[in-house]
C-alpha positions as CSV (number, residue, x, y, z in Angstrom):
1,X,-12.9,26.7,-38.4
2,X,-9.2,28.0,-39.1
3,X,-7.5,31.0,-40.4
4,X,-4.5,32.0,-42.4
5,X,-2.6,35.1,-42.8
6,X,0.4,33.9,-44.6
7,X,1.6,31.3,-47.0
8,X,3.0,29.1,-44.1
9,X,0.0,29.4,-41.9
10,X,-2.3,28.7,-44.8
11,X,-0.1,25.2,-45.6
12,X,-0.9,24.6,-41.7
13,X,-4.2,24.9,-41.9
14,X,-4.5,22.8,-44.8
15,X,-2.6,20.2,-42.7
16,X,-5.2,20.4,-40.0
17,X,-8.0,20.3,-42.4
18,X,-6.6,17.2,-43.5
19,X,-6.4,15.8,-40.3
20,X,-10.0,16.8,-39.3
21,X,-11.3,14.9,-42.2
22,X,-9.0,11.8,-41.6
23,X,-10.3,11.5,-38.0
24,X,-13.9,11.3,-39.4
25,X,-15.6,14.7,-39.4
26,X,-18.0,14.3,-42.3
27,X,-18.3,16.8,-45.5
28,X,-21.5,17.5,-44.3
29,X,-19.9,19.6,-41.5
30,X,-18.0,22.6,-43.3
31,X,-14.2,23.3,-42.4
32,X,-14.1,26.9,-42.9
33,X,-10.6,28.8,-43.6
34,X,-10.6,32.6,-42.8
35,X,-8.1,33.7,-45.3
36,X,-6.3,37.3,-45.5
37,X,-7.3,38.9,-48.5
38,X,-3.8,39.4,-49.2
39,X,-3.4,35.7,-50.2
40,X,-6.3,35.9,-52.6
41,X,-4.0,36.0,-55.9
42,X,-2.3,32.7,-54.7
43,X,-5.1,30.7,-53.9
44,X,-4.7,28.4,-57.0
45,X,-1.6,26.8,-55.4
46,X,-3.6,25.2,-52.6
47,X,-7.0,24.6,-54.7
48,X,-6.6,20.9,-55.0
49,X,-6.0,20.3,-51.1
50,X,-9.4,22.7,-50.6
51,X,-11.4,20.8,-52.6
52,X,-10.2,17.4,-51.5
53,X,-10.9,18.3,-48.1
54,X,-14.5,20.2,-48.9
55,X,-12.9,23.0,-47.4
56,X,-14.6,26.6,-47.8
57,X,-12.2,29.6,-48.1
58,X,-13.2,32.9,-46.9
59,X,-11.0,35.9,-47.6
60,X,-11.1,38.6,-44.9
61,X,-9.5,41.9,-44.5
62,X,-6.3,41.3,-42.1
63,X,-6.2,42.9,-38.8
64,X,-3.0,44.8,-38.4
65,X,-2.0,45.8,-34.7
66,X,-1.9,49.6,-34.6
67,X,1.2,49.1,-32.5
68,X,3.0,47.2,-35.0
69,X,1.9,48.9,-38.5
70,X,5.1,49.4,-40.7
71,X,7.0,46.8,-38.8
72,X,7.4,43.3,-40.4
73,X,6.7,41.7,-37.1
74,X,5.2,38.2,-37.1
75,X,2.8,39.4,-34.7
76,X,1.2,42.1,-37.0
77,X,-1.8,40.2,-38.2
78,X,-2.3,37.9,-35.3
79,X,-5.7,39.9,-34.1
80,X,-7.2,38.6,-37.7
81,X,-8.0,35.4,-35.6
82,X,-10.8,37.4,-33.9
83,X,-12.7,37.4,-37.0
84,X,-13.7,34.1,-36.3
85,X,-16.2,35.7,-33.9
86,X,-18.1,37.2,-36.7
87,X,-21.5,36.1,-37.7
88,X,-21.5,33.7,-41.0
89,X,-24.6,31.9,-40.5
90,X,-23.3,29.4,-38.4
91,X,-25.0,28.6,-35.1
92,X,-21.8,27.0,-33.6
93,X,-18.3,27.0,-34.5
94,X,-15.1,25.0,-33.3
95,X,-12.1,26.6,-33.9
96,X,-8.6,25.3,-34.0
97,X,-5.1,26.9,-34.0
98,X,-3.3,25.4,-36.8
99,X,-0.1,24.7,-35.3
100,X,-1.2,21.8,-33.3
101,X,-1.3,17.9,-34.4
102,X,-5.0,16.7,-34.0
103,X,-5.2,13.0,-32.5
104,X,-8.8,12.6,-31.9
105,X,-12.1,13.8,-33.3
106,X,-13.8,16.8,-31.9
107,X,-17.4,16.8,-33.3
108,X,-19.0,15.9,-30.2
109,X,-18.2,19.8,-29.4
110,X,-20.7,21.0,-31.4
111,X,-23.4,19.0,-29.2
112,X,-22.4,21.3,-26.3
113,X,-25.4,23.3,-24.4
114,X,-25.2,25.6,-22.0
115,X,-26.0,23.0,-19.3
116,X,-22.7,21.3,-19.9
117,X,-19.6,21.8,-17.7
118,X,-16.2,20.6,-17.7
119,X,-16.9,17.2,-16.4
120,X,-19.6,16.2,-18.8
121,X,-17.9,17.3,-21.7
122,X,-15.7,14.2,-22.1
123,X,-17.8,11.7,-19.9
124,X,-21.0,12.4,-21.9
125,X,-20.6,13.9,-25.5
126,X,-17.8,11.6,-26.4
127,X,-19.4,8.3,-25.3
128,X,-22.3,9.2,-27.4
129,X,-22.7,7.2,-30.6
130,X,-21.1,9.1,-33.6
131,X,-24.5,9.0,-35.3
132,X,-26.3,10.4,-32.4
133,X,-23.7,13.4,-31.9
134,X,-24.5,14.3,-35.6
135,X,-28.1,14.3,-34.8
136,X,-27.5,16.7,-32.3
137,X,-26.1,19.4,-34.1
138,X,-27.9,22.5,-34.1
139,X,-29.1,23.4,-37.7
140,X,-27.3,26.4,-39.4
141,X,-29.1,29.4,-40.4
142,X,-28.1,33.0,-41.1
143,X,-28.9,35.5,-38.6
144,X,-31.1,38.6,-39.5
145,X,-29.7,42.0,-40.0
146,X,-29.5,42.6,-36.0
147,X,-27.7,39.1,-35.6
148,X,-27.0,37.9,-31.7
149,X,-26.4,40.1,-28.4
150,X,-23.4,39.4,-26.9
151,X,-25.3,38.0,-23.8
152,X,-26.3,35.1,-26.3
153,X,-22.4,34.3,-27.4
154,X,-21.5,31.1,-25.2
155,X,-17.8,29.9,-25.3
156,X,-15.9,27.0,-24.1
157,X,-12.1,26.6,-24.1
158,X,-9.6,24.5,-22.5
159,X,-7.9,25.8,-19.5
160,X,-4.2,27.5,-20.2
161,X,-2.8,25.0,-17.1
162,X,0.5,26.4,-18.1
163,X,-0.2,30.4,-17.3
164,X,-0.5,31.6,-13.9
165,X,-2.7,33.0,-12.3
166,X,-5.8,31.0,-12.9
167,X,-8.4,31.0,-13.9
168,X,-7.2,31.8,-17.6
169,X,-8.3,29.9,-20.8
170,X,-6.3,28.7,-24.0
171,X,-7.3,30.4,-27.5
172,X,-6.0,27.2,-29.1
173,X,-9.2,25.2,-29.2
174,X,-12.4,27.6,-29.2
175,X,-16.0,26.6,-29.1
176,X,-18.7,29.2,-29.1
177,X,-21.7,30.8,-30.6
178,X,-20.5,33.7,-33.2
179,X,-21.8,37.1,-32.4
180,X,-21.4,40.4,-33.9
181,X,-22.2,42.4,-31.0
182,X,-19.4,40.4,-28.9
183,X,-16.9,41.1,-32.1
184,X,-17.6,44.7,-31.5
185,X,-16.6,44.2,-27.8
186,X,-13.3,42.5,-28.8
187,X,-12.7,45.3,-31.2
188,X,-13.5,47.9,-28.5
189,X,-11.2,46.4,-26.3
190,X,-8.0,46.1,-28.8
191,X,-8.7,49.9,-29.4
192,X,-8.6,50.7,-26.0
193,X,-5.6,48.9,-24.7
194,X,-2.1,50.5,-24.5
195,X,-0.3,47.3,-24.0
196,X,1.9,46.9,-27.1
197,X,1.8,43.2,-26.8
198,X,-2.2,42.7,-26.6
199,X,-3.0,39.4,-28.4
200,X,-5.9,37.4,-29.2
201,X,-5.7,35.4,-25.9
202,X,-5.2,38.8,-23.7
203,X,-8.2,40.2,-25.3
204,X,-10.4,37.2,-24.8
205,X,-9.7,36.4,-21.4
206,X,-10.4,40.2,-20.6
207,X,-13.8,40.4,-22.5
208,X,-15.1,37.0,-22.7
209,X,-17.2,36.2,-19.4
210,X,-18.6,33.7,-18.5
211,X,-16.5,30.9,-20.1
212,X,-16.9,27.1,-19.7
213,X,-13.4,25.4,-19.3
214,X,-13.0,22.1,-21.2
215,X,-10.6,19.8,-19.5
216,X,-7.0,20.5,-20.1
217,X,-6.1,17.5,-21.9
218,X,-8.2,18.9,-24.8
219,X,-4.9,20.8,-25.8
220,X,-1.6,19.7,-24.2
221,X,1.8,21.6,-25.0
222,X,4.3,19.0,-26.9
223,X,6.8,20.2,-24.4
224,X,5.0,18.1,-21.9
225,X,6.0,15.2,-23.6
226,X,9.6,16.3,-22.8
227,X,8.9,14.8,-19.1
228,X,5.7,12.8,-19.5
229,X,5.4,12.0,-15.8
230,X,5.4,15.7,-14.7
231,X,2.2,16.7,-15.6
232,X,-0.5,14.1,-15.6
233,X,-3.7,16.4,-15.9
234,X,-5.6,14.3,-13.4
235,X,-4.8,11.0,-15.5
236,X,-3.4,8.0,-13.5
237,X,-0.2,8.0,-15.6
238,X,1.4,9.4,-18.7
239,X,0.1,6.6,-21.1
240,X,-3.6,7.4,-20.1
241,X,-2.6,11.4,-20.7
242,X,-1.3,10.8,-23.9
243,X,-4.1,8.6,-25.2
244,X,-6.8,10.7,-24.0
245,X,-5.5,14.0,-25.4
246,X,-6.9,15.5,-28.4
247,X,-4.1,18.1,-29.6
248,X,-0.8,18.7,-28.8
249,X,0.1,22.1,-29.5
250,X,3.6,22.7,-30.6
251,X,5.5,25.0,-28.2
252,X,9.0,23.2,-28.3
253,X,11.6,21.8,-30.2
254,X,12.8,18.6,-30.0
255,X,16.2,20.1,-27.9
256,X,13.3,21.6,-25.5
257,X,14.0,25.0,-26.6
258,X,10.8,26.8,-27.6
259,X,10.2,26.7,-31.6
260,X,7.7,25.3,-34.0
261,X,8.0,22.1,-36.3
262,X,8.9,24.3,-39.2
263,X,12.0,25.7,-37.9
264,X,13.7,22.3,-37.8
265,X,15.5,20.3,-40.5
266,X,15.1,16.4,-40.3
267,X,18.1,15.0,-38.5
268,X,20.7,13.1,-40.2
269,X,19.3,9.3,-41.0
270,X,15.7,10.7,-39.5
271,X,17.1,9.9,-36.2
272,X,16.4,12.6,-33.7
273,X,18.5,13.0,-30.7
274,X,16.1,12.0,-27.9
275,X,16.4,13.3,-24.3
276,X,16.2,10.1,-21.7
277,X,12.7,10.9,-20.3
278,X,10.9,12.0,-23.1
279,X,7.8,10.4,-24.9
280,X,8.6,9.0,-28.3
281,X,5.6,10.6,-29.4
282,X,7.5,14.0,-29.2
283,X,9.8,13.3,-31.9
284,X,7.1,11.7,-33.9
285,X,5.2,14.4,-33.6
286,X,8.0,16.5,-35.6
287,X,8.1,13.5,-38.4
288,X,4.2,13.7,-38.9
289,X,4.3,17.3,-39.3
290,X,7.2,17.5,-41.7
291,X,5.7,14.7,-43.9
292,X,2.5,16.5,-44.2
293,X,4.0,19.8,-45.2
294,X,6.0,18.2,-48.0
295,X,2.8,16.3,-49.2
296,X,0.3,19.0,-48.7
297,X,2.6,22.3,-49.3
298,X,5.0,21.8,-52.5
299,X,4.2,25.2,-53.5
300,X,5.5,26.7,-49.9
301,X,8.9,28.8,-50.6
302,X,11.9,27.4,-48.5
303,X,12.3,31.1,-46.8
304,X,8.8,31.0,-45.7
305,X,9.3,28.2,-43.4
306,X,11.6,30.2,-41.1
307,X,8.7,32.6,-40.0
308,X,6.7,31.7,-37.0
309,X,2.8,31.7,-36.8
310,X,1.0,34.7,-35.8
311,X,-1.0,33.3,-32.9
312,X,-1.2,32.9,-29.1
313,X,2.7,32.2,-29.0
314,X,3.6,35.2,-27.3
315,X,2.4,33.9,-24.1
316,X,4.5,31.0,-24.7
317,X,7.6,33.0,-25.4
318,X,7.0,34.6,-21.9
319,X,6.7,31.5,-20.0
320,X,9.8,29.8,-21.6
321,X,12.1,32.7,-22.3
322,X,10.8,35.9,-20.3
323,X,8.9,38.9,-21.2
324,X,11.8,40.3,-23.5
325,X,11.2,37.2,-25.8
326,X,7.3,38.1,-26.3
327,X,8.0,39.6,-29.4
């Protein structure tokens, strides 16, 4: 499942949908994009990609932060993401932020059970034959009127290894059982908060207990590619860490400053200015994104690419530039 609130984030969601299919997820597993109802009149622009990737569009009411009503802030609709937890007839959802580049298939996550811990996720499920993993997928069914209780809503998420103090999980990749009751808890927590910078990752960490942590290499910041030997996440070397990473989350520009790939132009002669210790993958990820944006989103207006994605990035701004840059 993905979500989009602007033309730019819709473009990113379509790029992610294409990569999900490229990595082997079959059409029998639906890709659902929750889309702000404000974009419904523009859906003709991306119909071809939606059909080609066997993607389902579901239009939802955008969730505008009360503290940002009337503002043009890029964060004002970021809480729309929390609608992924509403029950829509699925027993298990794998959610991805769309400002990432996916490297490996994630279908094994559908087969997680309450007995799986962070060690067994990689060592057992990923080694299972692909067809066996599909056979383990829980059947989809529509819940009755009452829906699931909050205690029935399990959640797995990667550890946000870049945040202190721990434990703290990232909301870039989430595996969960949807629950209207849990969604109401999230809604109530948002309504009760007086913080102006209360984003999806904040409320999820405040409300959702217990959580099973996925290994941190499921989602790694692309900033770590600037000094790949500095954060091995338990692997023997940087090459092993990179080879085992499922997704890189764009958090840094090629020059090392915080930023997103749609904020950069291709360099002259397509040659990036590289940093001495950086991995070549750091720059390849920008080429991959820019190529995909040109290919999948010819309808995207140039001025839209200057806007940032509403998601968990307030944390990354705070970590890299300090609290004043969070918004």
